[in-house]
C-alpha positions as CSV (number, residue, x, y, z in Angstrom):
1,M,-104.8,-72.0,0.2
2,E,-106.3,-70.1,3.2
3,L,-107.8,-66.7,2.3
4,R,-105.2,-64.9,4.7
5,D,-102.2,-66.6,2.7
6,F,-103.9,-65.7,-0.6
7,I,-104.3,-62.0,0.5
8,Q,-100.8,-61.8,1.8
9,T,-99.0,-63.4,-1.1
10,S,-101.0,-61.5,-3.7
11,T,-100.5,-58.1,-2.0
12,Q,-96.8,-58.7,-1.7
13,E,-96.4,-59.7,-5.2
14,I,-98.5,-56.6,-6.5
15,L,-96.2,-54.2,-4.6
16,E,-93.1,-55.9,-5.5
17,G,-94.3,-55.6,-9.0
18,V,-95.0,-51.9,-8.6
19,R,-91.6,-51.3,-7.2
20,A,-89.8,-53.1,-9.8
21,A,-91.7,-50.9,-12.2
22,E,-91.0,-47.7,-10.4
23,N,-87.2,-48.5,-10.7
24,E,-87.6,-48.6,-14.5
25,D,-89.7,-45.5,-14.8
26,S,-89.9,-42.6,-12.2
27,A,-93.5,-42.0,-13.2
28,V,-94.8,-45.1,-11.5
29,A,-95.7,-44.5,-8.0
30,P,-93.4,-41.6,-7.3
31,A,-92.7,-40.8,-3.6
32,S,-92.3,-37.2,-4.4
33,I,-92.7,-34.5,-7.1
34,E,-90.6,-31.5,-7.2
35,G,-89.2,-32.3,-3.8
36,K,-92.8,-32.6,-2.2
37,S,-93.6,-35.9,-0.6
38,I,-96.6,-37.8,-2.0
39,W,-98.4,-40.3,0.2
40,T,-101.1,-41.9,-1.9
41,E,-103.4,-44.5,-0.7
42,R,-104.7,-46.9,-3.4
43,P,-107.0,-50.1,-2.9
44,I,-106.1,-53.5,-4.2
45,S,-109.3,-55.0,-4.9
46,F,-109.9,-58.7,-4.5
47,E,-112.8,-60.9,-5.6
48,A,-112.5,-64.6,-4.6
49,D,-114.6,-67.8,-4.2
50,V,-114.2,-69.1,-0.8
51,T,-115.2,-72.3,0.8
52,T,-115.4,-73.1,4.5
53,D,-112.9,-75.8,5.8
54,A,-112.8,-77.3,9.3
55,S,-109.1,-78.0,8.8
56,A,-108.3,-74.3,8.0
57,K,-107.5,-72.1,10.9
58,S,-109.3,-69.2,9.5
59,G,-112.2,-71.4,8.4
60,L,-112.0,-69.8,4.9
61,R,-110.0,-71.3,1.9
62,V,-109.7,-69.8,-1.5
63,M,-111.5,-72.2,-3.9
64,Q,-109.1,-73.9,-6.2
65,I,-110.1,-76.1,-9.2
66,A,-108.6,-79.5,-9.0
67,E,-109.1,-82.5,-11.1
68,A,-108.6,-86.1,-9.8
69,G,-108.9,-89.1,-12.1
70,G,-110.6,-87.0,-14.7
71,E,-113.4,-85.8,-12.5
72,V,-113.9,-82.3,-11.0
73,E,-114.9,-82.2,-7.4
74,R,-118.1,-80.0,-6.9
75,T,-117.8,-77.7,-3.8
76,K,-120.2,-74.9,-2.9
77,A,-118.4,-71.8,-2.6
78,N,-119.3,-68.0,-1.7
79,R,-117.8,-65.0,-3.6
80,I,-116.5,-62.2,-1.6
81,S,-115.2,-58.8,-2.7
82,F,-113.2,-56.4,-0.7
83,S,-110.3,-53.9,-0.9
84,V,-107.1,-53.5,1.1
85,P,-105.7,-50.2,1.1
86,V,-102.1,-49.7,0.5
87,H,-99.6,-46.8,0.1
88,V,-97.6,-48.0,-3.0
89,N,-94.8,-45.4,-2.6
90,V,-94.0,-46.2,1.2
91,R,-90.9,-48.4,1.7
92,S,-90.4,-50.8,4.7
93,G,-89.5,-48.9,7.7
94,K,-91.2,-45.6,6.6
95,E,-94.6,-44.6,8.0
96,A,-97.2,-42.8,5.9
97,P,-98.2,-39.4,7.5
98,H,-101.5,-39.5,9.3
99,A,-104.2,-37.7,7.7
C-alpha cells in the first residue's frame, strides 16, 4: 500500500469513527457549546515502517508483513513519524475560521 493511500484511508476512517461517536454522544467533538462555535484542531499522529519501491508512484510504501510458502520476506524499512492536523468538528463543505 502506498503511503499516501494509507494516510488517506486511515484519516477518513478515524474521522468517520469520531463522527459516528458524535451522533451517539454530543460530548464527542462538539461543533458548539452554548451557541458558541468551536473549531479545534487536533493532530492525528502516525508512525509507519516504509520501504522504497520503484513501482510505486510516490516511491514510498507502507511495509506489510507477508508470508509466502512459510517464509517471511526480509526487507529493509525506515520508520517515520508525523502528524496530520484535522478539525474533527468540521463537516464537508464548511471551512474552519482562519486564526
